[in-house]
N, C-alpha and C positions, 0 to 999 in steps of 0.2 A: 180739784186738790192738786198739790204741787207734785210734779214729776220730774225736778231737776235736782241734782245734789247741790249742797248748801244754799237751798232758796232762801234760807234764814239770814244768811248772812248780811251784813249791811251792802245796800246797794245791789242786791242781788235782783235780777227780773224773776217775777212770780210766773213759772210757766206752767200752764195747763194742759190739760189733753188737746184743746182746741188748738192752743198754739203750737203743740208738738205735731199736731196733724198739718197745720198750714206751714210749719218749717219743712216737712217731710216734702209737702207737695210743691213748694217752693224749689227745695233744693233739686227735685226730680226731674221738674221742666224745665231747668235751667241746664242740667244734665242732658236731658232729652234734646234741647235745642243744640247743646255742644256737638253732640255723638250724630244728630240729624246733619249738620254741617260736616261732621268727620266723615261720616259713611257715605255722605253725597258726593264730597270732593273724592274719596277714595274710588267709588263707582264711577265717576267721571274721568279721573284720571286712569284708571284701567281701561275703560271704554272707548272714550268720545274725545276727550280733550287732546290728545295728540293729534287728531284730524282738524279739530275746531281751530287751535291756538299754534300749532306746528306744522302747517300744511305741506311746506316744503321737504319736512324731514321725510325718510324712509319709515316704514312703521317701527323697526326696533329703536331707531332713535327718537322718534316722536314719543314712544314709551317711556324712553330715559328721560327726556325733557318733561314730558308731563309730571312723572314722578318727583324730578328735580323741584318744580313749583311746590308740589306736594310738600317735599322737606323743608322748603324756605317756610312754609307756616310753621314748622316744628321749630326751625331754627330760631325763631324772634319768640317763642313762647317762654324762654327762661326770662327773657327781659320784661315781658308782659308779666311773667311770675314776679321778679323782684320788686317792678314797679307797684303793680296792684297789691302785692302782697305785704310790702311795707305799708302801703295805704292802710289795708285793712288791719294791719296791729296799730296803729294810728287814730284811725277815725271810725273804725268798727267795720265788723263782718257784713253787715246788711246793705250800707252805702256803696262799697265796692262790688258787691254782687249785682247791684242795680247798673253800674258802671260798665261792668264787663258784659253782661247779657246784651246791652244797649250795642256795643261794639261789634263783638263777636256777631251777631243776629243781623246788624245792619251791613256789614262788610259781605255776608253771605248772600244778602237780598240783592245788592249791588251787582254780584256776579252774573244774575240772572239777567241784567241788562247790558253786559259787556258787548262790544263789537266783535267778531270774529276775525281770524288771519285774513279772510278773502276779502272782508270789508276795509280794515286798515291796516292791515300787514303787520309790521314788527309792533305798532301801538298795542296790539290786542294781547300778546303775550306779557308785554310791559305791563299793561293794567292790570292784567290778572294776578302778577305778581304783588303789586301794590295792595289790592285786596285780600290776597292771601296772607301778607305781612300782616294787614289790619286784621285779618280773622284772626290769625296767632298770638299776635298780641294781647288781645281780649280773652282768648280761650287759656292763656298763660297762667290765670289765677282763678279763672270759674270753677274747674273741678276741685281745686285745693280750698277754696272759699266754701262750696256746698259741703264738701267733706268735713272741714273745721266746724262749720255751723251746726251741722247736724251733729257730730259728735259732742259739742259743747251744750245742746239742747237736750239730748237723750238721757234717761234713768240710766245710772251707772252699770246696772246689772242687763240692760237691754241695747247697750251702745252699739255692739257688733251688728244688731239687726236694723237698727234706726239707721245707723251711717251708711248701711250697705244699700238703703234706698235710694240715695241720688245715683249710687251706681247702677240700678235698675233704670234709671231715667236713659242710660245708655243704650240699653237694649230697646226702650220705647224708641229713642231718636232712631236706633239702626232701621229698626223695623218699618219706619214710617219711610225714611229715605230708599229702602228696596223695594217696599212696595210701590211706592211712586216711580221708580224705575221700572220695574215690571208693569206697572200698568200704562206708563205713556212712552217709556222709552226703549221699547223694543227694536233693535237695529234697524233703521231703514233711512232713505234719503232724508225722509220728513226731520227726522230726528238731527241728522247731522247739520243739515242746510236750513231748516226751517227755525220754528219757535219754541217747539214742544221741550228741548232741552233746557229752556229757561224757568218753566213752571216751577220745577222742585226747588231752585234758588228762591224765586219770588215768593214761595210759600213759606220763607223763613219768618217774613213779616207777621205772619197769624201766630206764630209760636211767640214771639218777640213781645207782642202785645199781652200776651195771656202771663207770660212770666213776669214781666215788668208790673202788672197790676197786683199780682199776688204778694211778689217782693216787697212792693211798697207798704204794705200792710202788715208785713212782718216785723216783731220785735227783735231787739239786737239781744245777743246772745248772752245767756248768764256770765259767763266767765269773762267776757270784755266788759260788761257792766260792772261787776266786781271790781275790775282793775280801774276802771274810771272812778268809782266811789272811794277807792284806796289811795287815788291819786298816784297808781303805779303803771301810767302809760308809757311804754318804751318809745320814745319819739326817733331813736336811731335803731330800728328791730335787725336791719342788715347787719350793721357793726356788731350788734350784741349776738347775734347768730353766727357770724364768722369767728368772733372772738370765743365763743363758748360751744359751739354744735357743729363743728366740722365733722366730727365723727358720725354724728347723728345724720347729717346730712348725707354722708356718704352710704351709712346703711340703706337709707330711703332710696338712694338712686341704685343701689346694688338689688332691692328688694325688687324695683321695678325693671329690671333687665328682661326677664322672662315674659312679665305680663304685658307690658308695652311693645316689645319687640313681636311676641306673639300675635298681640293685637293686631298689629300694622302688616304683618307677614300675610296671616290669613285673610283680612279683608280688603288688602290691595294688591300685594304680589301674586297671593294663590288665585285670586279671581281671574287676573291678568294672564298667569302661566297656563291657566285651564283654557280660557278663550282662544290665546294666541298660539301655543304650544300644543298642549293636547289635544286640543280638538281642532287644530290648523287645517284639516282636511275637511272639515264640517262646514258647509257652504253657510250655514245660517245656525249656528250652535244654540241661538233661542238666549233668553235672560237667566242663563244659568249662574251667573254671579248674584244677580236679585234674590233668585231662590234661595241659594246656600245661605246668604246672609239672614233672609227671613227665618229660614229654619233656626240657624244658628242663635240668632236672637230671642227666638223664642223658646229655645232651650236656655240661654243665658238668663232671661227673665226670671225662668224659677231657679237656677243653679245661684244667682248672685243674694238674694235675699236669704237663702238657704245656708249658704256659707257664711254669710254674717251671723246667723243665729248660731251656728256651729263655732265658731268663735267665741260667742257668750258662754257655752258650755266646755269647750276643750282647752280654750285658749286661742290666743292671733296666730302663734307661732307654729304649732303642730300642724292646724288647718291650711294655713298659707304653704308650709312646706308640702304637706300631701298634695295640693293641686300642682304645685312646681315640678313635683315628681313625676304626676301624670303625664304632664306636658312632655317632659323629656321621654317617658316611654312610649308615648304615642307619635313623637314627631317622624320618625322614619317609616312606619306603615301608613303615616297619613300622606306624605309625600310620594310615597309609591302609588297608594291609590290614585292621588289626584293624576299621576304622571299615565294611567291607564287611560284615560278619557272617558272611562265609563261615569255616564251623569248620575244616576242614583247613587251609586257608591260615593261618587265626589262630594255631592250634598251631605251624605250621612257622615262623611270624615270630618267635613268642615263644621258641621253641627257639632260633634263631638270635641273635637280638638278646641276650637274656639268657644262654644257656649258651656263646655262642661270645665276642662283643664284651665283655659286662658281667663275665663270670665269667673270661675271660682276664685281666682286670686284677686279680682277685682272685688269681689263680695268680701273676703276676708280682709282686704286693704282699707277698706271703708273707715274703721275706728283706728286700724293699728297705726296709720301714718301720722295723725294728729294728737296721740296719744305718746307717741317717740318725744315731742316737743313739750318745752315749757310754754306756760300761758302767754308770756310777753311777747315772743316772737313765733306764735305756732304757725299763724296765717303763713308769714314769710318762709318759715322754714318748709312747710308742706310744699309751698309752691314752688321753691328753689330746688328739692330735691324731685318733686314730679317733673319738673319741666326741664330740668337737666338731663334728666333719664328719657324724658320725650325724644330729645335730640339725639343722645347716644343710641337710644335702642329703638325707639319708634319712628321717628322721622327718616333716619337714614335705612332704616331695614329695606322697605321696597326699592331704594336707589341701589343699595348694595346687591340686592335680589337680582335686579335688572342686569347690572353689570356681570355678576356671576353668570347669569344665563348666556350673556353674549360671549363671555370670555371661555364657557365651558358646554358650548355647542347645545344649549337648552337643557342640561342635564339638571335634575333636581338634586341629587346629591350635595352638592356644595351648598344649596340653601338649607337643606335639613341639618348638615353639619353647623352651620352658622348659627342657626335656631337653638340646636342643642348646646352649643357654645354659651348663648346667652342665658339658657335656661340653668345651665351648672353654675354661672355665676349668684344667680339667685338663690339657689339651693345652698350655696355655701355661706351666703350673706345670713340666711335663717339662723346658722349655727352660732352666730355672734351678736344676735339682734336680741335684746332682753323680752320678756314676756311684758305685755303692757296692759292686760286686762285688769280692771278696777283701779286704774291709776288715779289720783286725784288731779283734776283738770286744773284746777287753781293754783297749782304748784308752779312757781317759774323755773323749777329745774326739768331738764331733759330726762327722759326714761334711764340714761347710760349715768347719769350723776346723781340717783337718789341717793339719800343720807345712808351712810353704811348701817345695815342692820334692823332697817324700819322700813316697813311697807309703806308704800306712796300715800296709801289713803290715812295713815297717821300723821302724814305732815299737817302741821298746823298754819293756823294762819302767823302766829309769832315766827314760826320758820321762815315766813315770808318775808317779813316786813322788818326781821332784823337781819337779813343777808344783806350786805353792801350793795347798792346798785347806784353806781355812780353817772349813770348813762339817763336815767329816768328823770323826767322833770313833770310837775304836777299837770295834769290834764287840763285841758281849757275847756 
């Protein structure tokens, strides 16, 4: 049976339940790979990369340098988002998702064969930076593509739930990375100077092979197929986006400040803080970081699809705002708990703050971001909004936090204030964001630009074909 809106339109892909399940699996696995790499690099930056690749630096400086390479991966993500996002609006979602998973996963695998500082000196951090750039460039459009594809595949009344499933891949990847660290990378001489730290990165190759095989079998999304049939492919989607959608992009960036900043702060900086500051007097704190992330990701794996389902029932904006407010309420109590060095309380605090509040926004965001943009530049718009915010909030957060720790004698209060400010930006943004539930995804209008007095679902094909579009040329 057909499960996608407008399946009867000319050129529409006929999507059945089997196709829908395959798309969900393909998107979820890609997200799992991206966030396996993300969590792996976060943990490695927090725990071992300073000693492996910045040996000559003191521990505090090594931590800052390790997080600087972490930030570099985020800094290039907007470039990857621009490149692959524009490509996805020109040649299709499926082909680009194949490219991004290969580039992203290949770079992560190669990190596993890098020589260390003790072996080749400055070449070690230089090569790490090159691979981190490649990893970030590929990741720049992976999550945006997965969210766009799944939103365009899903039945209108269940978009929130299905679009949240790729974000559940985040939890899967995070759990896998943390479990690997827990099993193999318990701090020891063998980890730092042997070969065990390489195993988790080399394991990326397995996820790559599975993700590529499933995505190769995938059908193109119905919305893009319709654009091809109507010869409405936008050959300069970035120019179209910058001309018509600057406000929409700004809203997308604002929505992600709390979610992306919170994710990076709790996954990378909080773990580093607990190990190097709160438990500094403990000779061997054990795999506290891995345990905390395993618990948080397990909680998040439940929270994310539930949040998506809630948006189908109550709307995208109320649910998103609710999780953002929860993060704001929790930020100071959570950081106080982290400062006590109480390990069970620390695990519980990170599990609730990250697994419920932060990742609840992830689940609510799945359908919301693609629904904000029109069909002809949707992939580009989601990529630009997501990855620009990833630099401003996510990538820079651990680096800023490390500097704050150095400037304020390891006090946690400035970090809590910083995260609270990011969260307030998002809460304010929700009050200027239009509700997007049940939007017509075939419309080339952004949610902010819907025709006055008419619900988006009532916009007809005539509205799409009669609007002037001087930048579109027939698809080849």
